[in-house]
C-alpha positions in Angstrom: 103.7 163.9 72.7 102.0 160.7 71.6 102.1 158.4 68.7 99.0 156.6 67.4 98.7 153.8 64.8 95.5 153.0 62.9 94.8 150.3 60.3 91.9 150.3 57.9 90.8 147.9 55.2 90.0 149.8 52.0 87.9 148.0 49.4 87.4 149.8 46.1 84.7 148.8 43.5 83.6 150.1 40.1 80.0 151.1 39.8 77.8 151.0 36.7 78.9 154.5 35.7 82.6 153.4 35.8 83.3 155.4 38.9 85.3 154.2 41.9 83.4 153.5 45.1 85.5 152.9 48.3 84.4 151.3 51.5 86.6 151.6 54.5 86.5 149.2 57.4 88.3 150.2 60.6 90.6 147.8 62.5 90.6 144.7 60.2 91.7 141.4 61.8 95.5 140.7 61.3 94.7 137.2 60.0 92.6 138.4 57.1 93.8 137.0 53.7 93.4 138.5 50.3 91.2 135.5 49.3 88.8 136.2 52.2 88.5 139.9 51.4 87.9 139.1 47.7 85.2 136.6 48.6 83.4 139.3 50.6 83.7 141.7 47.8 82.2 139.1 45.4 79.3 138.7 47.8 78.7 142.4 48.0 78.6 142.6 44.2 76.5 139.4 43.7 73.9 140.4 46.4 73.7 144.0 45.1 73.3 145.3 48.6 74.7 148.8 48.0 73.4 151.3 45.5 75.6 154.3 44.7 74.6 157.5 42.8 76.4 156.0 39.8 74.4 152.7 40.0 75.1 149.3 41.3 78.6 147.9 42.1 79.7 145.8 39.1 83.4 144.8 39.7 86.3 144.8 42.2 88.9 147.5 41.5 91.4 147.4 44.4 91.9 146.3 48.0 94.4 147.6 50.5 95.1 147.5 54.2 96.4 150.9 55.1 98.5 151.4 58.2 98.9 155.0 59.4 101.1 156.2 62.2 100.5 159.7 63.5 103.0 161.5 65.7 101.5 164.3 67.8 104.4 166.8 68.1 102.6 169.4 70.3 101.5 169.0 73.9 98.8 171.5 75.0 100.2 173.5 78.0 98.4 173.1 81.2 97.2 176.4 82.5 
């Protein structure tokens, strides 16, 4: 049985249609600050580098660092 931990940075934007668009970045640096993340989100919006089916990204909606721990409770028997 093993336990694994995974962290992701989840940035959510609003597109021109009003829909949420989420970008997930694996293994963010522990030293990241909210101000740094928001600055990157502002650049993404300003430079208009991603186009979604609902149009361009127009505003920041949410940002989270999600930490997930998974406990594997079953060991495969060795035959």
